C-alpha positions as a printed NumPy array, in Angstrom:
array([[ 98.169, 108.017,  89.676],
       [ 98.639, 106.354,  93.029],
       [101.692, 104.293,  93.872],
       [102.135, 101.217,  96.237],
       [105.65 , 101.303,  97.72 ],
       [108.119,  98.971,  99.336],
       [107.143,  95.711,  97.253],
       [109.397,  92.849,  97.091],
       [111.357,  92.549,  93.886],
       [110.271,  89.107,  93.292],
       [106.429,  90.501,  93.352],
       [107.468,  92.769,  90.502],
       [109.397,  90.018,  88.599],
       [106.396,  87.637,  88.989],
       [104.046,  90.254,  87.605],
       [106.332,  90.751,  84.564],
       [106.539,  87.154,  83.701],
       [102.997,  85.951,  84.229],
       [101.372,  89.285,  83.21 ],
       [ 98.993,  89.176,  86.097],
       [ 99.25 ,  88.582,  89.77 ],
       [ 97.576,  89.211,  93.221],
       [ 99.518,  91.337,  95.744],
       [ 98.91 ,  91.162,  99.4  ],
       [ 99.487,  94.333, 101.528],
       [ 99.622,  94.9  , 105.096],
       [101.628,  98.076, 105.645],
       [ 99.38 , 100.981, 106.732],
       [100.355, 103.435, 104.003],
       [ 99.656, 100.663, 101.141],
       [ 96.545,  99.5  , 102.65 ],
       [ 95.207, 103.05 , 102.858],
       [ 96.329, 103.792,  99.392],
       [ 94.513, 100.441,  98.244],
       [ 91.265, 101.881,  99.651],
       [ 91.407, 104.673,  97.072],
       [ 92.018, 102.339,  94.12 ],
       [ 89.193, 100.952,  91.879],
       [ 89.107,  98.431,  89.011],
       [ 90.543,  99.98 ,  85.609],
       [ 92.904, 102.224,  87.647],
       [ 96.528, 102.481,  86.907],
       [ 99.035, 102.194,  89.832],
       [102.746, 102.398,  89.951],
       [104.226,  99.53 ,  91.849],
       [107.785, 100.083,  93.242],
       [110.516,  98.516,  95.723],
       [111.353, 102.086,  96.836],
       [110.189, 102.696, 100.288],
       [107.375, 105.291, 100.956],
       [109.835, 107.576, 102.576],
       [112.167, 107.429,  99.67 ],
       [109.488, 108.237,  96.883],
       [110.865, 110.797,  94.514],
       [111.271, 111.851,  90.85 ],
       [113.862, 109.195,  90.57 ],
       [111.565, 106.376,  91.477],
       [111.048, 103.711,  88.843],
       [108.707, 100.731,  88.661],
       [105.937,  98.794,  87.059],
       [102.68 , 100.409,  85.943],
       [ 99.851,  98.093,  86.438],
       [ 96.07 ,  98.02 ,  85.848],
       [ 94.073,  97.377,  88.78 ],
       [ 91.662,  94.318,  88.112],
       [ 90.175,  93.916,  91.505],
       [ 90.654,  95.234,  95.298],
       [ 89.585,  93.625,  98.511],
       [ 90.194,  94.919, 101.826],
       [ 89.587,  92.648, 105.005],
       [ 90.571,  92.448, 108.552],
       [ 92.877,  89.923, 109.795],
       [ 94.178,  88.857, 113.255],
       [ 97.94 ,  89.102, 113.824],
       [ 99.527,  87.514, 116.765],
       [101.919,  89.917, 118.596],
       [103.182,  87.333, 120.904],
       [101.967,  84.311, 122.61 ],
       [ 99.289,  86.194, 124.416],
       [ 98.303,  89.209, 122.489],
       [ 96.456,  89.476, 119.13 ],
       [ 95.956,  92.653, 117.071],
       [ 93.553,  93.136, 114.121],
       [ 94.781,  95.007, 111.082],
       [ 93.706,  95.6  , 107.618],
       [ 94.898,  93.59 , 104.749],
       [ 94.598,  94.467, 101.13 ],
       [ 94.569,  92.008,  98.229],
       [ 95.049,  93.649,  94.782],
       [ 94.795,  91.716,  91.528],
       [ 96.837,  93.661,  88.848],
       [ 97.594,  93.375,  85.185],
       [101.116,  94.577,  83.831],
       [100.896,  97.532,  81.614],
       [104.532,  98.761,  81.432],
       [107.135, 100.55 ,  83.116],
       [107.215, 104.141,  84.499],
       [109.416, 106.679,  86.357],
       [108.028, 109.265,  88.706],
       [108.09 , 112.764,  87.372],
       [106.408, 114.613,  90.378],
       [105.055, 113.64 ,  93.713],
       [102.023, 115.388,  95.013],
       [101.122, 114.643,  98.703],
       [ 97.388, 114.924,  99.356],
       [ 96.034, 113.927, 102.682],
       [ 99.498, 112.148, 103.297],
       [ 98.937, 109.982, 100.235],
       [101.321, 110.166,  97.419],
       [ 99.801, 110.935,  93.922],
       [102.289, 110.941,  91.183],
       [102.808, 112.184,  87.618],
       [104.781, 109.328,  85.795],
       [106.948, 109.207,  82.617],
       [106.25 , 105.925,  80.8  ],
       [109.67 , 104.047,  80.214],
       [109.998, 102.202,  76.956],
       [113.195, 100.417,  77.484],
       [114.142, 100.436,  81.36 ],
       [117.755, 100.123,  82.062],
       [117.088,  98.958,  85.737],
       [114.197,  98.699,  87.998]])
């Protein structure tokens, strides 16, 4: 399973309450991971940072509904612009999970998870 890291807690809470949401990502690591996702895949969403990913990481397991990757222009200052990739991922709440193991394949974290029935804290 793939993981999207460094998400804001409000995004995860919104997903819990609504059951579905769209997440917009611009971080290089998350956009690269998003390119590997397909509809019906499961993904772990966590507030933990990419560098902190470990077997203690907890988050929400979601089903991917749709993925779109588009270029966007970002103003660096008043003169310079930079083009970056943006990923928009529509997801559906599936449950809660805790990472059991992290495997780094081509610098992308692939995880094994344990489904958590009653999470203490996320």
